[in-house]
FILUM-324421 format. One record per residue (C-alpha): residue number from 1; residue in three letters; x, y, z. Coordinates in Angstrom, 3 decimals, decimal comma. Example, Ala and Ser with C-alpha at 12.3 -4.5 7.8 and 13.67 -1.06 7.14 Angstrom:
2
drennu / nuvo / x / y / z
1 / ALA / 12,300 / -4,500 / 7,800
2 / SER / 13,670 / -1,060 / 7,140
# end
This chain:
249
drennu / nuvo / x / y / z
1 / MET / 0,014 / -0,007 / -0,019
2 / HIS / 1,323 / 3,416 / -1,004
3 / PRO / -1,476 / 5,963 / -0,448
4 / GLU / 0,680 / 9,009 / -1,129
5 / LEU / 2,232 / 9,087 / -4,579
6 / VAL / 4,343 / 12,183 / -3,842
7 / ARG / 4,360 / 15,132 / -1,445
8 / LEU / 4,779 / 18,548 / -2,974
9 / HIS / 6,381 / 21,483 / -1,185
10 / TYR / 5,603 / 24,988 / -2,489
11 / LEU / 5,249 / 28,434 / -0,859
12 / GLY / 5,912 / 26,823 / 2,506
13 / ILE / 2,923 / 24,480 / 2,119
14 / GLU / 3,027 / 20,684 / 1,925
15 / ARG / 0,500 / 19,075 / -0,364
16 / PRO / 0,198 / 15,307 / -0,756
17 / ILE / -0,794 / 13,851 / -4,108
18 / TYR / -2,702 / 10,678 / -3,350
19 / SER / -2,109 / 7,589 / -5,447
20 / TYR / -5,809 / 6,700 / -5,783
21 / GLY / -6,837 / 10,134 / -7,023
22 / ALA / -3,851 / 10,425 / -9,325
23 / LEU / -4,474 / 7,079 / -10,967
24 / ILE / -8,189 / 7,844 / -11,326
25 / VAL / -7,242 / 10,997 / -13,247
26 / VAL / -4,734 / 9,055 / -15,370
27 / GLY / -7,330 / 6,369 / -16,064
28 / VAL / -9,926 / 8,887 / -17,106
29 / ALA / -7,431 / 10,650 / -19,409
30 / VAL / -6,273 / 7,380 / -21,032
31 / GLY / -9,855 / 6,207 / -21,512
32 / ILE / -10,966 / 9,450 / -23,189
33 / VAL / -7,873 / 9,531 / -25,428
34 / VAL / -8,514 / 5,947 / -26,598
35 / GLY / -12,151 / 6,809 / -27,326
36 / VAL / -11,306 / 9,968 / -29,228
37 / TRP / -8,619 / 8,153 / -31,242
38 / ARG / -11,115 / 5,392 / -32,270
39 / ALA / -14,064 / 7,718 / -32,902
40 / PRO / -13,617 / 8,368 / -36,686
41 / ARG / -13,769 / 4,632 / -37,382
42 / PHE / -17,277 / 4,638 / -35,940
43 / GLY / -18,443 / 7,778 / -37,723
44 / VAL / -18,294 / 9,919 / -34,600
45 / PRO / -16,569 / 13,358 / -34,723
46 / ARG / -13,656 / 13,446 / -32,310
47 / PHE / -14,977 / 16,571 / -30,608
48 / ASP / -18,258 / 14,823 / -29,863
49 / GLU / -16,479 / 11,740 / -28,506
50 / LEU / -14,433 / 14,021 / -26,276
51 / ALA / -17,606 / 15,769 / -25,038
52 / VAL / -19,294 / 12,397 / -24,411
53 / GLY / -16,241 / 11,257 / -22,460
54 / LEU / -15,979 / 14,395 / -20,304
55 / LEU / -19,695 / 14,487 / -19,549
56 / GLY / -19,606 / 10,770 / -18,863
57 / VAL / -16,939 / 11,369 / -16,255
58 / VAL / -19,067 / 13,984 / -14,479
59 / GLY / -22,186 / 11,841 / -14,611
60 / GLY / -20,186 / 8,804 / -13,576
61 / LEU / -18,768 / 10,486 / -10,494
62 / VAL / -22,267 / 11,571 / -9,437
63 / GLY / -23,761 / 8,162 / -10,083
64 / ALA / -20,920 / 6,335 / -8,326
65 / ALA / -21,233 / 8,490 / -5,222
66 / LEU / -25,029 / 8,221 / -5,135
67 / LEU / -24,935 / 4,417 / -5,331
68 / PHE / -22,326 / 4,356 / -2,567
69 / ASP / -24,729 / 6,335 / -0,382
70 / VAL / -27,517 / 3,908 / -1,172
71 / VAL / -25,363 / 0,896 / -0,323
72 / GLN / -24,071 / 2,557 / 2,876
73 / TRP / -27,366 / 4,097 / 4,034
74 / ARG / -27,305 / 2,382 / 7,427
75 / ALA / -23,793 / 3,544 / 8,163
76 / ILE / -24,633 / 7,079 / 6,982
77 / LEU / -27,699 / 7,243 / 9,254
78 / ALA / -25,485 / 6,269 / 12,164
79 / ASP / -22,713 / 8,678 / 11,183
80 / PRO / -23,855 / 11,506 / 8,782
81 / SER / -20,270 / 12,742 / 8,545
82 / LEU / -19,683 / 9,914 / 6,062
83 / LEU / -21,492 / 12,072 / 3,485
84 / VAL / -18,529 / 14,442 / 3,526
85 / HIS / -16,138 / 11,726 / 2,315
86 / PRO / -18,247 / 9,462 / 0,082
87 / GLY / -16,915 / 6,403 / -1,670
88 / LEU / -17,553 / 5,304 / -5,241
89 / VAL / -19,365 / 2,286 / -6,692
90 / PHE / -18,451 / 1,507 / -10,299
91 / TYR / -21,867 / 0,385 / -11,473
92 / GLY / -23,432 / 3,624 / -10,215
93 / GLY / -20,735 / 5,404 / -12,240
94 / LEU / -21,552 / 3,367 / -15,364
95 / VAL / -25,248 / 4,254 / -15,139
96 / GLY / -24,585 / 7,914 / -14,337
97 / GLY / -22,002 / 8,226 / -17,108
98 / ALA / -24,311 / 6,509 / -19,603
99 / ALA / -27,172 / 8,882 / -18,722
100 / ALA / -24,971 / 11,952 / -19,247
101 / ALA / -23,590 / 10,600 / -22,523
102 / LEU / -27,080 / 9,717 / -23,770
103 / ALA / -28,325 / 13,257 / -22,939
104 / TYR / -25,529 / 14,780 / -25,025
105 / CYS / -25,976 / 12,393 / -27,905
106 / ARG / -29,731 / 12,983 / -28,080
107 / ALA / -29,256 / 16,763 / -27,936
108 / TRP / -26,687 / 16,789 / -30,763
109 / ARG / -28,041 / 13,826 / -32,730
110 / ILE / -25,021 / 11,651 / -32,254
111 / SER / -25,364 / 7,858 / -32,329
112 / ILE / -24,963 / 6,752 / -28,728
113 / ALA / -24,331 / 3,215 / -29,950
114 / ASP / -21,420 / 4,311 / -32,145
115 / ALA / -19,987 / 6,612 / -29,455
116 / ALA / -20,207 / 3,745 / -26,908
117 / ASP / -18,508 / 1,280 / -29,231
118 / ALA / -15,673 / 3,704 / -29,817
119 / GLY / -15,229 / 4,300 / -26,103
120 / ALA / -15,632 / 0,739 / -24,741
121 / PRO / -11,912 / -0,333 / -24,840
122 / GLY / -10,832 / 2,975 / -23,289
123 / LEU / -13,427 / 2,607 / -20,555
124 / ALA / -12,080 / -0,813 / -19,662
125 / LEU / -8,448 / 0,314 / -19,792
126 / GLY / -9,116 / 3,421 / -17,707
127 / HIS / -10,994 / 1,304 / -15,157
128 / ALA / -7,978 / -1,054 / -14,932
129 / ILE / -5,698 / 1,862 / -14,152
130 / GLY / -8,124 / 3,053 / -11,484
131 / ARG / -8,067 / -0,402 / -9,861
132 / VAL / -4,298 / -0,153 / -9,476
133 / GLY / -5,060 / 3,095 / -7,599
134 / CYS / -7,358 / 1,096 / -5,343
135 / LEU / -4,488 / -1,213 / -4,489
136 / LEU / -2,125 / 1,656 / -3,698
137 / GLY / -4,811 / 3,469 / -1,691
138 / GLY / -5,716 / 0,333 / 0,302
139 / CYS / -9,427 / 0,182 / -0,629
140 / CYS / -11,509 / -2,552 / -2,239
141 / TYR / -9,264 / -5,129 / -0,596
142 / GLY / -9,429 / -8,892 / -0,773
143 / ARG / -10,014 / -11,764 / 1,604
144 / VAL / -7,369 / -12,860 / 4,082
145 / VAL / -4,917 / -15,506 / 2,814
146 / ASP / -1,941 / -17,348 / 4,166
147 / ALA / 1,202 / -15,174 / 4,098
148 / ARG / 2,838 / -17,895 / 1,977
149 / PHE / 0,376 / -17,259 / -0,858
150 / PRO / 2,670 / -15,935 / -3,632
151 / LEU / 0,400 / -13,051 / -4,621
152 / ALA / -0,510 / -11,958 / -1,120
153 / VAL / -0,442 / -8,245 / -0,284
154 / HIS / -0,563 / -6,710 / 3,174
155 / LEU / -3,632 / -4,467 / 3,451
156 / ALA / -6,008 / -3,558 / 6,311
157 / GLY / -3,814 / -5,330 / 8,849
158 / ALA / -3,610 / -8,729 / 7,143
159 / ASP / -2,236 / -10,615 / 4,114
160 / ARG / -4,910 / -10,616 / 1,432
161 / HIS / -5,804 / -11,534 / -2,130
162 / PRO / -4,770 / -8,639 / -4,483
163 / VAL / -8,288 / -8,491 / -5,938
164 / GLN / -7,597 / -5,061 / -7,327
165 / LEU / -4,904 / -6,565 / -9,557
166 / TYR / -7,120 / -9,556 / -10,481
167 / GLU / -9,758 / -7,133 / -11,728
168 / ALA / -7,211 / -4,850 / -13,408
169 / ALA / -5,760 / -7,785 / -15,357
170 / GLY / -9,232 / -8,861 / -16,423
171 / LEU / -10,080 / -5,320 / -17,516
172 / VAL / -6,893 / -5,110 / -19,607
173 / ALA / -7,932 / -8,358 / -21,316
174 / ILE / -11,407 / -6,941 / -21,945
175 / ALA / -9,869 / -3,725 / -23,368
176 / ILE / -7,752 / -5,712 / -25,784
177 / CYS / -10,556 / -8,004 / -26,879
178 / THR / -13,069 / -5,205 / -27,445
179 / ALA / -10,463 / -3,210 / -29,353
180 / LEU / -9,964 / -6,194 / -31,696
181 / LEU / -13,678 / -6,879 / -32,244
182 / PRO / -14,813 / -6,048 / -35,784
183 / ARG / -17,489 / -3,387 / -36,184
184 / ARG / -20,577 / -5,232 / -37,379
185 / ARG / -23,595 / -4,008 / -35,471
186 / ALA / -23,812 / -0,627 / -33,744
187 / GLY / -23,696 / -1,108 / -29,968
188 / ALA / -22,429 / -4,716 / -30,060
189 / ILE / -18,876 / -3,859 / -28,921
190 / PHE / -20,115 / -1,904 / -25,917
191 / LEU / -22,589 / -4,641 / -25,007
192 / ALA / -19,789 / -7,219 / -25,233
193 / TYR / -17,805 / -5,061 / -22,790
194 / VAL / -20,737 / -4,860 / -20,366
195 / VAL / -21,292 / -8,607 / -20,457
196 / SER / -17,591 / -9,361 / -20,067
197 / TYR / -17,195 / -7,024 / -17,158
198 / ALA / -20,281 / -8,430 / -15,409
199 / LEU / -18,819 / -11,922 / -15,615
200 / LEU / -15,448 / -10,638 / -14,373
201 / ARG / -17,077 / -8,838 / -11,439
202 / LEU / -19,133 / -11,876 / -10,484
203 / VAL / -15,960 / -13,945 / -10,232
204 / VAL / -13,632 / -11,366 / -8,652
205 / GLU / -16,143 / -10,434 / -5,944
206 / HIS / -15,676 / -13,943 / -4,574
207 / TRP / -12,236 / -12,862 / -3,295
208 / ARG / -13,304 / -9,420 / -1,938
209 / GLY / -12,829 / -9,027 / 1,789
210 / ASP / -14,626 / -5,763 / 2,552
211 / ASP / -18,074 / -7,236 / 2,941
212 / LEU / -18,773 / -5,295 / 6,152
213 / GLU / -18,121 / -1,993 / 4,413
214 / ARG / -20,188 / -2,788 / 1,315
215 / GLY / -22,872 / -5,072 / 2,723
216 / LEU / -24,462 / -8,192 / 1,296
217 / VAL / -27,838 / -8,794 / -0,277
218 / ALA / -29,685 / -11,668 / 1,447
219 / GLY / -26,349 / -12,502 / 3,067
220 / VAL / -25,122 / -14,069 / -0,173
221 / LEU / -24,445 / -11,604 / -2,993
222 / SER / -22,666 / -8,286 / -2,776
223 / THR / -24,476 / -5,295 / -4,168
224 / SER / -22,115 / -5,269 / -7,172
225 / GLN / -22,732 / -8,995 / -7,849
226 / LEU / -26,495 / -8,435 / -7,877
227 / ILE / -26,162 / -5,486 / -10,213
228 / ALA / -23,716 / -7,459 / -12,389
229 / LEU / -26,269 / -10,273 / -12,719
230 / VAL / -29,049 / -7,901 / -13,771
231 / VAL / -26,953 / -5,658 / -16,052
232 / GLY / -25,034 / -8,562 / -17,546
233 / ALA / -28,204 / -10,500 / -18,316
234 / ALA / -29,869 / -7,474 / -19,842
235 / ALA / -26,820 / -6,634 / -21,963
236 / GLY / -26,499 / -10,264 / -23,031
237 / ALA / -30,118 / -10,364 / -24,146
238 / LEU / -29,630 / -7,175 / -26,170
239 / LEU / -26,467 / -8,560 / -27,733
240 / ILE / -28,245 / -11,769 / -28,768
241 / ARG / -31,064 / -9,682 / -30,208
242 / LEU / -28,574 / -7,624 / -32,221
243 / GLN / -26,918 / -10,769 / -33,572
244 / SER / -30,262 / -12,341 / -34,474
245 / ARG / -31,224 / -9,189 / -36,365
246 / LYS / -27,931 / -9,385 / -38,248
247 / GLY / -28,626 / -12,996 / -39,158
248 / ALA / -32,150 / -12,202 / -40,311
249 / SER / -30,952 / -9,415 / -42,542
# end
């Protein structure tokens, strides 16, 4: 764990730059650059892809913070000061970012499906970079393991699974695969990303160790697993429908 990336000294003031925040910024920048670079291949002007990306970040931060508040409502009722330092839940960010992107695309008559396909690999890659920030910051940690486990990292007072790196590796694989997918049906690449990430999250959550902080649904599934099941199934159904339409045509 390395929560402070660097400590700056200027005008007699010390200012820490935190690893988590720094890597979130890097991940966002990389994701947007990838989307903007791919945009012309999908018939989307680069300026519009940039606008979609920036608005998606704003909407994503709002959605991620709101879902965190929903998940942590009991803890917030007990300690309202938690609202001052909210956490982030990725699926809330995905929904919030998608809503902001959709609003822009509808206002300027841009194909949301094409913009999403262009941005999907960048979204996965940026998310992977952010997960490395989670590891350095010490959040989203894994279950306790024996210290002899070769991949064990020491977080939250114990040796644990590096689930942040498990997820980051899976996201890099998703980024590569979606970047290599041919463009056949508008929206199919983004839907493939959503399905792939849902499967990844369902698996990786098995090794998460912060259940008390995030809570469980019916004592079995984490909130993210439940959302992954619903979102993954819906995206899978839409993807199958797209493919069947292609076959019928």
